[in-house]
Every structure is written in structure tokens, then in C-alpha cells.
N, C-alpha and C positions, 0 to 999 in steps of 0.2 A: 504493500500500500504506500509506504513512504517513498519507495523508488518511483512509483507511478506519479505521485505528487511532484517529485523533483523533475520528472520529465515534462510535466505540464507547466512548470513555472515560466520557462521562456516564452510560452504561448501567450501568457497574460502580462508579461513584463512590458512596461511602457516603451513605445518606439523612441529610438534616439533621435533627438531633434537635429535637423540639418542646420548648418551655419547659414546665416542670411546671405543673400546675394546682393551685389552692387553692380550697377551698370555705369560705366564712365563714358560719356559722350565727348567727342572733340572734333574740331573742324578737320584735323588731319591726324591719322594714326599711322605712324611708321612702325611696321611690325618687325623689320629685319628678318623676315621669313618669306614664305611663298606668296603671301598676299601683298607683300611689299608696302606700298603706301595706299591707305584707304581714306578717301575724302569723305567727310561726314561719317566717321567711323565710331565704333563702340567696342568696349572691352568689358566682359562680364567677369567679376571676381567672386569667389566664394572662399572665405577664410584666407589662407595664404596663397591660393592658387588661381590661375587664370583658367576659366572653363569655356569661354567662347570669345571669338573675335569676328567682327564683320561690319557690314554697313549698319549704321544706326537704325535705319528704317526697317531692316530685316530683323535685327535683334529685338527691337521694341514690339514688332508684330508677332514674335514667337511667344506662345503662351507659356513656354517653360520658364520664362523670366518675368511673368506677369506680376509676381510678388516682390520683385527686386527693387531696391532703392535706386532711383535714377539721378545721377549727378551730371549736370550740363557744365562742361569745362570751357565752353565758349569757343572763340576763334583762335585756338592755340594748338600746339603740337603735343601729342601724347606719344612718347617714345620709350623703348626699353631703357632700364637703368644702365648706365655705362659701366664697363668692366675694365679695371686697371690691372695690367699684367706685371707691374713692377712697383711695389709699394714698400716703403720703409717706415711709415708713420702711423700704422695701426697699433703700434706698441712702442715700448722703450728699448731700442736696440743697444742703448748704453749699458743695459743689464745683461747683454748677451755677448760674451767674449768669443767671437767666431774667428779669431786670429791666433789661437794657441799654436796650431800647426798649419802647414801649408794646405792641408786638406783636413776638414773637420766634419766627417759624415755623421757623427753622433749628435751634433747640435740641432736645435729646432726652435722656432719662434713661438711655439705654443705658450711657453711659460712667461713671455713678456708682453702678451697681448693686453691692451688697455682699452676697454670699452668706453665709448663716449668721451674720448679725449678730444681736445679742441680741433685737431687735424681731421678727425672723423666727422665732427660737426660741420666743418667746412666741406668735406667730401659730399655729404648728402645734400648740402645746399648747392653744390655744383653739379649734382645729377649723377654722381658716381655711387653705385649701390653695391658693387662687389669688388674685391681686390685680392691680389696675391701678395701676402705679407711675407717678405723674405729677408734672410740675413744680408749683411753687407758684402762688399766685393774686395775686401782687403786681403783675402786669401783665395786660393784657387777653388776651394769648396767650403762655403760658409755654413752648410748644413741644410736642413729641410725647412721650407716655409709652409704656410698654410693658406687655404682659401677662406676668406671671411666675407661676411656682410659688413657694410660700413655703419650699420645701425644695430643696436642691441644693448641691453643693460648689463648682460653677463657674457662671459666667455662662451658659455654653452649656446646662448642665443646667436652669437656672431659666427661661430665656426660652421663652415660649409663642408670642408674636408681637411683633415690633418693626417698625414702630410699633404700639402698642396703641390709642392714641386721640390726637386733638389736644386739648390742654387749653386751654380758653377760660374766662376769668373775665369775665362780661358786665358786672358792676359790683361795687360793694362795695370790696374792698381796692384795686383799681387807681385808685380816685378819689383816693388819696393819692400817686399817682405824680407825681414832680417837685414842682411848686408847686401841684398840684391839677388834676384833669381832670374836666370835666363829662360827663354821660352822652351828650350830643349828640356831642361829640368822640369819646368812646370808641366809640359805636355806628358812627359814620362810619368811623373808623380800622379797627375790627375787620372791618366789611363790606368795606372797600377791600382789606385784606390777603387776605381769603378770596377775593374776586373775582379778584385778581391771581394767586393760587395756582392756582385752578381754570382760569383762562384759560391759564396757563403749561402745565398738563398737556395741554390740547387742542392748543396750538400745538406743544409738544414732540413729541407723538405724530404730529402731521401734518408733522413735519420743518421747522417754521417758527421754532423757537426752540432755542437751544443748551441743553445740560444746565445746570441751576441747582440746586446742593445745598440752597439755602434752601427750595425748593418741591418737592424730590424726593418727600417723603413725602405730598404732596397727591394723589399717584396713587391711594393707598388710599382717600382720601376720595371721589374721583371714581368709583372702582370700587365703592364702598359695602362694602368689606371692612374699613374702619377707621371707627369712629364719632367724633363730636365729644363730648367730655365737658365739660359747661358748668357751671362754678361760677356759680349763679344763684339768687336768692332775692328775695322780695317780688313781688307779682303783676305790677307794671309791668315789672320786669326779666325775670321768667320769660316774660311775654307777648312781650317783644322777642326773647328767645332762640328761642322757638317760631316766631315769624314770620320772623325773619332767617335762622336756620340751616336750618329745614326747609321752610317755605312758599316763601321767596324764592330760596334758594340750592340747595335740594334735597339738603342734607346729612343723613345719618343721625345726628342728635344726641340726647342724652338729658340730662335735668335732673339735675344732680349736687349737690343740696342741697334746693332747693324749700321752704325753711323760711319762717317767719313766715306771711304770708298768701298765699304762692305757690300754695297749693292752689286758690285762686279761679280759676285758669286751667285747672282740671282738664278741663273740657269741650273746651277748645282743644287740650290735650295729646292727648285721645282723637281729636279730629278729624284731627290731623296725625300720629298714631301716634308720639308722643314718649314714651319711657319716663321714669319718675321714680325716681331712687335717693335717697330722702329721708334727711336727717340731716346732722350728728349732733344738731342741736337737735330735740327731740321734743315740745315743748309751748310755748305762748306765750299771752299775753293778747290775745284778739281783741276789738278795740274795737267792731267792728260788732255783736257779740252780747253784749259785756260779760261774756265767759266765758273761763276758761282752757281751752284745747282742745288736743287732740293734733294735731300737724301731719300725721302719717301718716293719722290718722282723716279729716282733711279731704280728702286725696287719695283715700282709700279709697272715698269716695262714688261715684267714677267707675270703680272696678274692675269693677262689673257691666256697665259700658258698654264695657269693653275696655282700660282703663288698665293698663299693666304697672308694678307698684309694688314697689320694693325698698328696701334700706337701705344706709347707709354710715357709717363712723366718722370719715372725714377724719383717720385716724391720722397723727400722734400727738395730734391734738386730743382724741380719745377713744382709749384704748389699743386696738390692733388686735384683741386677743383678746376685746374686749367687743362685737364685732359682733352676736352672738346677743342680747346684752342690749338693743341698739338695737331689734331686732325685738320683744323682750319688752315694752319700753316702748310701742312702737307698738300692739301688741295690747292691752295694759292700758288704753291711752287711747282705744280704740275702732276700731282698724284691723283689723277682722275677727277671726279666731280663730288658734290656734297654727299651723294648716296654712298660713294666709296668711303668717304670720310666717316660717315655714320656707322657703316658696317665695321670700320676699323676700330671703333671704340665700343662696339656692342657684340655682335655675333662672332666676329673673327677672333677677338681675344678669348671669348667663351669657348670656342672650339679649341684654340691652342692650349687652354688651361684644362680641357676635358671636363667642362661644366656646362656645355651647351644643352644638356638635358635638364638643366636647372634654371639657367638665366641666359641673358644675352639677346633674347628676341621675345616678341609677344605672340604666343601661340598656346593653345589649350594644353594643360598639363604642366606648364612651367610655373615657377614661383612668380608671384605678382610683384615684380620689381619694375616700377613705372615712374616716369618723370614727365611732368607737364612743363613745356617750354613756351615762351612767348613767340617763338618762331623756330626756324631751323637751328638746331644745336651747333652746327658747324659755322654758323654766322655769329661772329663775336658780339654782335649787337643784341643777341638773344640772351635771356636769363631764365633761371629756373623759378617756377611759381610754386610747384608742389612736388614732393618725392614720396613714393610709397616703397617700402621694403617688406616683402612677404605679405603684401596686402594691407599693411599698416601705414597710415599717413605719418611720416616721421619728420617732415619739413613742410611748412606752409609759410610762404613769404609774407602773407597777411599778418602773421603773428610776429614778424620781425625779420625783414629781409637781410641776409648776410652779404649778398653781392648785388 
């Protein structure tokens, strides 16, 4: 009898209430997805998630959304939240000593994340809703970074994925390590550390090696769920990045600067499917052509061949909120049009960071990271009116505009 009653309990239990729905209407909805730009569009949110996108007239005529709250955002642009591929301001890197050795695979930024710090408040006010928070570039391997939302009261609320990437600096700053290190030594040591970490994963999974916290996060690299973000610039160093990381070791790496004449390796990046997150330097004097050129414009020549091109600020080198301005400079100097620039700060970095199933575009199933702009975000005259992160309004210029 008791067992019968227990089986009947679920039948009489109250139905779980669904979260309320909200329809956001705007004159223009840039989806960064198949629907591209929707004039007089609408986005339906439920909880933290986008559940529908389309023309406002179609959404409002659909009885499925009859009970939804409708918010008319006027003659403005509703866009995906921008994604920063190179961030140092989501926490206090002063508390992370990532220069103990030339390679430090055991370090990670998780312990120094600082929710709601002033830089993050500026980020949401500038329309940036996701960021890759990584160690510095003083050594060839600073450790593992993490993917975070720029809004959240606690570490748990902010974290999207930890680890988010392995930070490698192929050359440049690490050349000043100790009494000075040449590129031959740096390349050998970086490769050696990567090979040891990869081998440990295979041995550990085969039961041939004990647990090693130094290489624990390499499992994501081997599984290709975590990329390698590589501080790399000038064509010789970028070429070494592509050949070592992707061709030889099979890691999913992306170029995280690619400035100066790094664009000359564009065809190689296409061949090995290596994305490029260009910046923050956006122009330089090219000696081979005796011209001042746009760095992103040089990379853009390979976009028709399949290159995935995006932008970064290396915040605080460039303030985090100026990520759209980096795209604006890229477009102004010849890297396609404003649509290319918008993709370069939304969908493209999301793909490079392996989070395009979470953010970077406006489509059903993704988290509701949205930004309302007064106009085209790649136009420096535009500014942010509202920012939603995971469906929550976290910035409203009417309550105190920051920019």
C-alpha cells in the first residue's frame, strides 16, 4: 500500500512553473548567425536563454509568446555581447606569479578572479559580456586562463569554463627572462613542456602515470575542448606558432596578436585552420611596401580563403571597453566592412575560444548575452544603452551612463 502511494505522489505533485518570457523588440537585430541582420526584429528570452529570434511581426503573432512581456527598445541596434579573446583585468594578476620558470603549466587565473571590479564594470558598459582571462606574457607559458562572464557577484556566477585556454607567449616579452633567452631556447623549452604534458595525459589515462597537478589541465588540450592562446607577432614567430602548436603537436591554437608583419603567414594560418585574434596594434610601417598599412587588413586578404579573423584589446593595454573601437580601426584601415568588424568581436572570437555554443551570436539555445547600441557598434559615435548577461539586465545607461 505504501509503495502504491509513493508511486502516485508524482501524479499529484504541482507542475513546475516555467520562467517568464520576455520579448525584446529593436529596429535592427544583428544576430551574427544565419539570419544575419533582421530589420524590425525581436528576440525572445526565457530565464538565461534565448528561445527565439525573428521578425517582430512574426514573433508577436505567435501564440507561444502571447504571455511574454514585450519591451520596445526603439530605433536602436540589438547585438550579441562582445567577446574579448585577451583579457588581463578580470582579476588581480599581481597575485599570480607566472614568471617563476620559463614555462609554468601549473599556474591558473582561477584563484585571482575579482568579480565586479571597476574594469569589469567598464566592460559591461562597453558591451563586452565574455572574456578570456589569462596570465601575462613575461614567460613562454604563463599557465591556464579561464573563460568568464564580465558580470556576476561571485566567482561561480562568472566562470564559463576553467580552464579556458593555455597561455603561451612564443617570443617577445619572454626574451627578457632572466639574463636573456634566445628564440632557439624558448622554442625548444616550450615544445618540450607541451610534449611532456601531452604524453602525461596519455600515460595517465592508460594507468601508466600517477596524477600530476602540473599537467592536469592538459587533458582539455588533448581532448580539443581547450585551445592554446598564443601571444605571437612578426611573421617568423607566428610561423613557428602555427607549425609547432598545430602542425606538429596537433593542438587547437589561435594567434593572439599577429601584429607587425605577422599577416604574411596568412596562407599558412588558413592551411592549418588557425584563427587570428588581431590587436591591439592596428597599423604599422611595412618596409617591404614602404607603406603604413592596417594589420587586420593584411590578415583580411585571407578571409575569403577561410581565415577566421577577430580582434582583441590585451586589456589593460587598451581599455577593455574599446574592443569595438579595435574593430572600427581594422575596418577603417581596410579589413572588410562593418559586418566583418562585428563578427570579429562576437562570433569569431567565440569560435576561437570554443564557446560559440554558449555566446557570440543571437540564436535559440545560446545564453542571452545582449547589448543595445544607439547605432552600429563599429561606428565610434555609437554607445551602449543596455547590457544583458545571461538574461539579466546588468547595465542601463539611464541609471548612470559610464561612457
